N, C-alpha and C positions, 0 to 999 in steps of 0.2 A: 383299155387293154385289148378288146376285140372289136373290130369294125368290119362289118359286112355290107357291101354295096352291090346291088343289082345282080344277085346271085341266081344263075340259071344252071340247072342240072337235069340231065336226061339219062335214062337207062334204055338202051336198045331202041332209040327213037321215041320212047315214051317220056314225056316231060314230067318231072317231079316238081322242081322249083322254077318259078317264072318271075324273077326279079325281086328276091328277098333283100330287105335292108334290116340291119340288126346291129346294136351296140351293147357292149358290156363295159361298165366302168371298173376301175381298180377297186378291189375289195367288195364288189357286189356279188350277191348270191341270186342267181337267176335260175328258175325252175321251169322246164319245158314240159307241158302236158298235152294230151291229145290222144286220139284213137291209135291203136296199133296200125302201122303202115302209113302214118300221116307225115313222116319225114323227119321226125325228131333225131333218130339215130344217124341217118345219113347227114343231117345238118352238122352234128357234132363231128362226124368223121371228115367232113369237108374242112372244118376248122383246124383239125389236126393233120391235114394233108393225107389222110387215108383214102379219101375219095377225090377224084378229079372233078372239076366242074367246067362247063363249056363257055360261060360268060360271067363277067363280074370280077370282083376282087375281094379277098379277105385279108385283113391286116391284123396281125397278132403281136402286140407289144412292139410295134414299129417294123416288123418284118412282113412283107406283102407276099401273098400267094396269088398267082394269076391264073386265069383260065387256061386250060390245056385241051386242045382239040386234036391231040395225037395220042397214040398208044403209050409212048414213053416220053416223059417230060425232058426238057433240055437240062443241061448241066446246071444252069443258073436256077431253074425251078427246083431241081433236086436239092441244091444247097439251101434254098429258102425253106423247103420242107424240113430239112435237117435242123435248121435253126429254130423253127417253130416247135418241133418236137422236143428240143432241149428246154424250151420254156413252158411247155404244156404237158402236164401229166394226164393220162387217161386211164380210166377203169371201166372195164367192159362188163357185159352180162355174164359171160363165162370168165373164170378166174385166170386161165391160161398160165398157170404156174408150171415150171419145169418139173416133171414128175421124178426125175432122177437126182434132183437137188433138194437138200433140206431147206427149211425156212430161211435160215441165215444166208445160205448160198444163193437162193433165189433173189434176195434183196440186194446183195452186194455185187452181183454179176455185172449189171449195166453201169453202175458208178465206176467200177474198176476198169472195165473194158472200154466204155464210151467216154467217160469224163476223165479217165486217167487218175482217179483218186487212189491214194495208197491204200493197201488192203486193211491195215490197222485202223486208219481213219474211217474207211467204209464200214468196217465191223462195228466200231464205236457208234457211228451214226445209225446203223441198222438196229443195234440194241436199243437205242433211245427211241427209235420209231416203233419198235415192238412194244415198248412200255406204253407209248402213246396209244396204240391200238389194243392194249390189254392182252398181249400175247407174249410177254417176256418169258414165260415158261415153255414156249414152243420152239425155241431156237433150233433145236436139233431134230424136230419132227419133219416128216416128209408129207407132201400134200395128201396122199391117200390115208394118212393118219389124222387128218383134220376134218372137222365139219365144214359144210358149205360156208357158213358164216365166218368161220376162222380162216378159210382159204381166201374169202373176199377181203378180209381185213389184212391178210398178208399182201394181197394184190395192191391194196391202198398203200401199205407201207413201202412196197416196191416202187410204186409211182412216186411217192414222196422222197425216196432215196435219191432221186435225180434232181432234187431241190428245184422243183418247178415254180414258175411265177403264178400259175393258175392251174385249176384242175377241171377236167371234164369227166362226168359220170354218165354212162349210158345204161340206164335202167339197172343199177348195180344190185338190186334185190330181187330181180325177176326170177332168178334161178334158185332162190333160197327157200327153205322150209319156213313157214310162218313164224316159228319160235326163234329163228335166228335173224330175222329182218331187223329187229330193234337194235341189235348190237352193232350192225353195220351202219344203220342210220345215225346212231349215237356218235360214231367216229366222224361221219361226214358233218354232222351238226357242229361238233367241236372245231373242225377245220374252218367252217363258216364263221363261227364265233371268234376265231382267232384272226379273221380278216382275209383268209385266202379267197382270191377271186375264183368263183365257182359257177359252172353251168352244169345242171343235172337234168337229164330226162328221166321221168319216173311216173309210175302209176300210183304211188303212195300219196293220196290226196291230202290226208291229214298232215303229213310231213311237209308237203309243198306249202300248205297254208301257214304252217308254223314258222318255217325257216326262210322263205323267199323274201327278198327285197322286191322282186318283180316276178310275175308269172307270165309265161308266153304260151299261148294256145295255138297248137298246130292242127291243121286239118287239110287233108288232100294236097299236101305240099305248100300250103299257104300259112302265113301267120295271120290268124283271124282276129286276134285280140292280145293286147299287152297291157298289164296294169298291176297295181299292188294286190296282194292276195285277198285282202278283204273286199276289194272291188270285184275281182274275178269270181270269187266264190259266193259272194252275197248278192251282187247285182251286176252280173255280166251283161254287156251290151249286145254281143253278137248272138244270133239265134243258134248258130252251130256250137258255141260254147255252152249255152243253156242245155241243148240236146245232149251233148257229151257228158256234162256234169250230172244231169238228171239220171243218165244211165249208169255211170260209174259209182255215184254216191248211193244209188239204190242197191247195187250189187255188192258194194263194199270194195270194189276194185278201182 
């Protein structure tokens, strides 16, 4: 579903990625861990076409994104990005809900305007998604009337409303109060259990160990280690993985 080859990415002349290779199979749950600033979020944004890269290729469900060395991508590149975003749902650290729209309106906006789905069908699907994220009673609520965990679950429902083939989560619990983290992770866990192809960057180590088919360790723009969770968390091979885990497991982060 996702194929990355020889990915190079720089910011202002400072290199972040230097030739990353990466694959995600259909139905796989991949969890990316590593220190803050290690490149996890940028990597996800490259996959979804939100960040350009200077060398290499990313292929998402048969659609290729190519390197862009100019400020504005060509028309063909923009169309490829559009196609990828139709296939890939993404949930960010911040909820980014429209504050002037209620929950239902937030969810149906893109399916109606982008996919051309009839409003009645979009509303029916939105209501089923709200049941799935345990928010069926919040249809008419506005974002400022919801907790952080509820807003993030609405954001997940909004991404699912586009009927994506896969989901990317960029540290979806980092802005939440501790008591609301579990409700969001429970929704993500259910998606994984249902076979949704998923890549998530997170600092929730217990969750990573529980749900991942594979864990990918990032550090300083490199993938330093990849393996099943029991291997990564019990007997990591790379010294940088051991250093990172010893610090985060000690602090509980």
